[in-house]
DOKELO-22167 format. One line per field, with one value per residue (C-alpha): residue number from 1; x, y, z. Coordinates in Angstrom, 2 decimals, padded with zeros to 5 digits, always signed. Example, Ala and Ser with C-alpha at 12.3 -4.5 7.8 and 13.67 -1.06 7.14 Angstrom:
residues 2
num 1,2
u +012.30,+013.67
v -004.50,-001.06
w +007.80,+007.14
//
This chain:
residues 109
num 1,2,3,4,5,6,7,8,9,10,11,12,13,14,15,16,17,18,19,20,21,22,23,24,25,26,27,28,29,30,31,32,33,34,35,36,37,38,39,40,41,42,43,44,45,46,47,48,49,50,51,52,53,54,55,56,57,58,59,60,61,62,63,64,65,66,67,68,69,70,71,72,73,74,75,76,77,78,79,80,81,82,83,84,85,86,87,88,89,90,91,92,93,94,95,96,97,98,99,100,101,102,103,104,105,106,107,108,109
u +000.25,+000.67,-000.42,-000.22,-000.63,-001.01,-000.41,-001.75,-001.24,-005.06,-005.29,-007.14,-010.66,-010.70,-010.97,-014.03,-014.04,-011.72,-013.94,-016.13,-014.22,-012.33,-016.32,-018.15,-015.63,-016.31,-012.53,-013.53,-011.36,-013.98,-013.09,-009.54,-008.32,-005.91,-008.14,-008.76,-009.67,-009.76,-009.52,-009.66,-007.71,-008.03,-004.97,-003.63,-003.90,-000.82,-000.84,-001.66,-003.18,-004.82,-003.19,-004.71,-003.61,-005.51,-004.47,-005.13,-004.78,-003.69,-003.00,+000.29,+002.61,+002.30,-001.40,-001.15,+001.18,-001.51,-003.90,-001.65,-001.25,-005.29,-008.13,-009.74,-007.25,-007.31,-011.15,-010.57,-007.48,-009.76,-010.20,-008.43,-006.87,-010.10,-010.69,-009.51,-006.22,-007.12,-003.82,-000.12,+002.73,+002.02,+000.57,+003.55,+003.45,+004.51,+004.47,+004.68,+005.26,+003.57,+005.54,+003.08,-000.30,-001.99,-006.00,-008.13,-008.36,-012.56,-014.14,-017.29,-018.59
v +000.00,+003.90,+006.80,+009.96,+012.84,+016.80,+019.06,+022.33,+025.73,+026.78,+030.88,+030.89,+031.50,+030.22,+026.45,+026.18,+027.74,+025.04,+022.22,+023.42,+023.36,+019.90,+018.48,+020.05,+019.27,+016.45,+014.32,+011.85,+008.99,+006.67,+006.49,+005.63,+001.91,+001.23,+004.26,+002.83,+005.97,+009.16,+011.38,+014.80,+015.44,+018.51,+018.92,+021.23,+025.05,+027.31,+030.97,+031.83,+028.88,+025.31,+022.00,+019.94,+017.11,+015.45,+011.67,+009.22,+005.43,+003.50,+000.00,+001.10,+003.84,+003.47,+003.62,+006.73,+008.10,+007.07,+008.93,+012.12,+012.29,+011.24,+012.93,+012.23,+014.50,+017.30,+017.38,+017.13,+019.53,+022.26,+025.81,+024.68,+028.11,+029.77,+030.78,+033.16,+032.45,+029.71,+029.08,+029.66,+029.14,+025.77,+022.31,+020.20,+016.38,+013.53,+009.88,+006.70,+003.39,+000.73,-001.28,-003.25,-002.52,-004.06,-004.32,-004.42,-007.65,-008.52,-011.05,-013.08,-011.99
w +000.13,-000.20,+001.83,+000.10,+002.44,+001.74,+004.79,+004.96,+007.42,+007.41,+008.12,+011.79,+010.90,+007.87,+009.17,+007.96,+004.70,+004.15,+005.31,+003.26,+000.00,+000.54,+001.66,-001.46,-003.81,-006.15,-005.94,-009.00,-006.51,-006.85,-010.50,-010.32,-009.74,-006.71,-004.47,-001.17,+001.05,+002.08,+005.12,+005.49,+009.21,+011.49,+013.93,+016.13,+016.11,+016.48,+016.86,+013.12,+011.88,+012.16,+010.93,+008.13,+006.11,+003.17,+003.47,+000.64,+000.84,-002.31,-003.40,-004.47,-005.57,-009.11,-008.85,-006.77,-009.40,-012.51,-010.56,-010.65,-014.59,-014.91,-016.35,-013.03,-011.00,-013.54,-012.74,-009.05,-009.07,-011.29,-010.01,-006.68,-006.72,-007.61,-003.70,-001.37,+000.53,+002.79,+004.08,+004.62,+001.84,-000.65,+000.67,+001.56,+000.23,+001.82,+000.72,+002.25,+000.99,+003.83,+005.63,+008.53,+008.86,+012.14,+012.20,+015.51,+016.43,+016.35,+019.29,+018.29,+021.56
//
């Protein structure tokens, strides 16, 4: 598996607007081979920003890379710069190859 994350330093007071942009957009991820799941994460607050991260899980790094050159990617990111500035600087991308996954044990009771 491969996990792709973008970290955003969202300006204080713009958190709700940032969340609305993400919740109301068409991601087209469900059209993409190898896509497993997406999470929008809200993190700690600092003096001038609140940390957010987008987190997608992929079957493989090659599936993620194929998505970045796909029509679905272009559609999902169309107009991304059309909003008033909501965060400090560009998002920071981080990609991770999954080495180990441990799931919760489920009891039959």
